[in-house]
matplotlib code that plots the C-alpha trace (Angstrom):
import matplotlib.pyplot as plt

x = [72.3, 70.4, 71.4, 72.7, 74.9, 76.3, 77.1, 79.0, 80.8, 81.1, 84.1, 86.1, 83.9, 82.0, 79.6, 76.1, 74.8, 72.1, 72.1, 74.3, 75.8, 78.8, 79.0, 82.6, 84.0, 87.4, 90.0, 88.9, 91.2, 89.4, 87.8, 87.6, 85.9, 83.5, 82.6, 82.0, 79.7, 77.8, 77.4, 76.2, 73.7, 72.2, 72.1, 70.3, 67.8, 67.3, 66.8, 64.3, 62.7, 59.2, 60.1, 58.5, 61.0, 59.9, 60.9, 63.6, 65.0, 66.8, 69.3, 70.3, 70.3, 72.3, 76.0, 77.1, 79.1, 75.9, 73.7, 76.1, 77.0, 73.3, 72.4, 75.0, 73.6, 71.9, 68.7, 70.8, 73.0, 69.9, 69.2, 72.8, 73.6, 71.0, 72.3, 71.6, 68.6, 67.5, 67.5, 63.7, 64.3, 67.0, 65.0, 61.8, 63.4, 64.9, 61.6, 59.6, 61.9, 64.4, 64.6, 68.3, 70.2, 73.7, 75.6, 79.3, 81.9, 85.6, 88.2, 90.2, 93.2, 91.9, 88.3, 85.8, 83.2, 79.8, 78.2, 74.4, 72.0, 68.7, 67.5, 69.8, 68.9, 71.1, 68.8, 71.6, 73.8, 72.6, 73.4, 76.9, 77.4, 76.4, 79.1, 81.4, 82.1, 82.2, 80.2, 83.5, 84.3, 81.0, 80.6, 78.3, 79.4, 77.0, 78.7, 78.9, 78.4, 80.7, 81.3, 79.1, 80.1, 77.4, 77.6, 74.4, 73.8, 74.4, 77.1, 78.7, 78.6, 82.2, 83.3, 82.4, 82.7, 85.2, 84.2, 86.5, 86.0, 87.4, 85.1, 82.3, 82.2, 81.4, 83.3, 83.2, 86.3]
y = [26.6, 25.0, 25.6, 22.0, 22.6, 25.8, 24.0, 21.4, 23.6, 27.2, 26.8, 30.0, 32.5, 33.7, 36.6, 36.9, 40.0, 40.5, 41.1, 38.7, 38.0, 36.0, 33.5, 33.5, 30.7, 31.5, 29.8, 26.2, 23.1, 21.3, 23.8, 21.5, 18.7, 21.2, 22.9, 19.5, 18.4, 21.8, 21.2, 17.6, 19.0, 21.6, 19.1, 16.5, 19.3, 20.3, 16.8, 16.0, 19.3, 17.8, 15.1, 15.9, 17.5, 14.9, 12.0, 9.8, 9.5, 12.8, 11.0, 8.9, 11.7, 14.3, 14.0, 11.6, 14.4, 16.6, 13.8, 12.3, 15.8, 16.6, 13.2, 13.6, 16.9, 16.8, 18.8, 21.2, 22.0, 23.4, 25.7, 27.0, 27.4, 29.3, 28.2, 24.5, 22.8, 19.2, 17.8, 18.4, 22.1, 22.6, 21.0, 22.6, 26.0, 25.5, 24.3, 27.2, 30.1, 29.5, 32.9, 32.5, 30.3, 29.0, 30.7, 29.8, 28.9, 28.8, 27.6, 30.3, 30.2, 28.3, 28.6, 28.9, 31.3, 30.7, 33.3, 33.3, 35.2, 36.6, 37.3, 35.7, 35.9, 33.3, 30.4, 27.8, 29.1, 26.3, 23.7, 25.2, 25.4, 21.7, 20.7, 21.5, 25.1, 27.5, 30.7, 32.8, 31.4, 32.3, 35.7, 37.3, 39.9, 42.1, 44.1, 47.7, 47.0, 45.6, 42.0, 40.7, 38.0, 35.4, 35.4, 35.1, 35.6, 32.4, 29.9, 28.1, 24.3, 24.3, 26.3, 23.5, 20.5, 19.5, 18.0, 15.4, 15.7, 12.2, 10.3, 12.9, 12.7, 15.6, 15.3, 17.5, 19.6]
z = [10.4, 13.3, 16.9, 17.2, 14.1, 15.6, 18.9, 17.0, 14.4, 15.6, 18.0, 17.4, 19.3, 16.2, 16.8, 15.4, 13.6, 16.2, 20.0, 21.9, 25.3, 26.2, 29.1, 30.3, 32.4, 34.0, 36.1, 35.8, 35.5, 32.7, 30.3, 27.3, 29.3, 30.9, 27.6, 26.0, 28.9, 28.6, 24.9, 25.4, 28.0, 25.6, 22.7, 24.9, 25.8, 22.1, 20.9, 23.7, 24.5, 24.3, 26.9, 30.3, 32.7, 35.2, 33.0, 34.5, 31.0, 31.5, 33.8, 30.9, 28.3, 30.2, 30.7, 33.5, 35.2, 35.6, 36.8, 39.3, 40.7, 41.1, 42.6, 45.3, 46.6, 49.9, 50.8, 52.9, 49.8, 48.0, 50.9, 51.1, 47.4, 45.4, 42.0, 42.7, 41.1, 40.6, 37.1, 37.0, 37.8, 35.2, 32.4, 33.5, 33.5, 30.1, 28.6, 30.0, 29.3, 26.6, 24.8, 23.8, 21.4, 21.4, 18.7, 19.2, 21.7, 22.2, 24.6, 26.4, 28.8, 31.7, 30.7, 27.8, 26.4, 24.9, 22.7, 23.0, 20.7, 21.8, 25.3, 27.9, 31.6, 33.2, 32.5, 32.1, 35.0, 37.4, 34.7, 34.3, 38.1, 38.4, 36.0, 39.0, 38.1, 41.1, 41.3, 41.2, 37.7, 36.0, 34.3, 31.8, 29.3, 27.4, 24.6, 25.4, 29.1, 31.8, 32.6, 35.5, 37.9, 38.8, 42.5, 44.5, 48.2, 50.1, 49.8, 46.9, 47.4, 46.1, 49.2, 51.6, 49.3, 46.7, 43.3, 41.8, 38.0, 37.4, 39.8, 39.8, 43.6, 46.0, 49.2, 52.3, 52.7]

ax = plt.figure().add_subplot(projection="3d")
ax.plot(x, y, z, "-o")
ax.set_aspect("equal")
plt.show()
């Protein structure tokens, strides 16, 4: 089964036979919408991975929610929130260091989980964050170890701006 087929069909948190990690998203208002946008983003990347990261086509290929959130960011936001990247940065990072594969996902109470197989080092965390998910809702679990929060030094853009998931607008609090 290809990675795209797994993204589309393995939706019950199935586990691979090899090494895996679990991305856990907790305490978000629209888990199904956010998981679908995340899936759309990864599928767009997989289907266009040979397209230059600098191509303006990415703004048409990636989910509207991600693109509009990113396009509203100000230069000062990138200096405050270390998880923010431009579209070019997200795509370039995925193209240069993708040593993990999406295996399965599932909706949980007020969140979702994505099981990845292979070497995972947080490469898609900026993408997840720019779907409007705050730092405090993003965790990584490696079997046999503890769950780790993804909180960096610096500020979360969500602490000084609000994100409207219906209009995709960022507004100062």
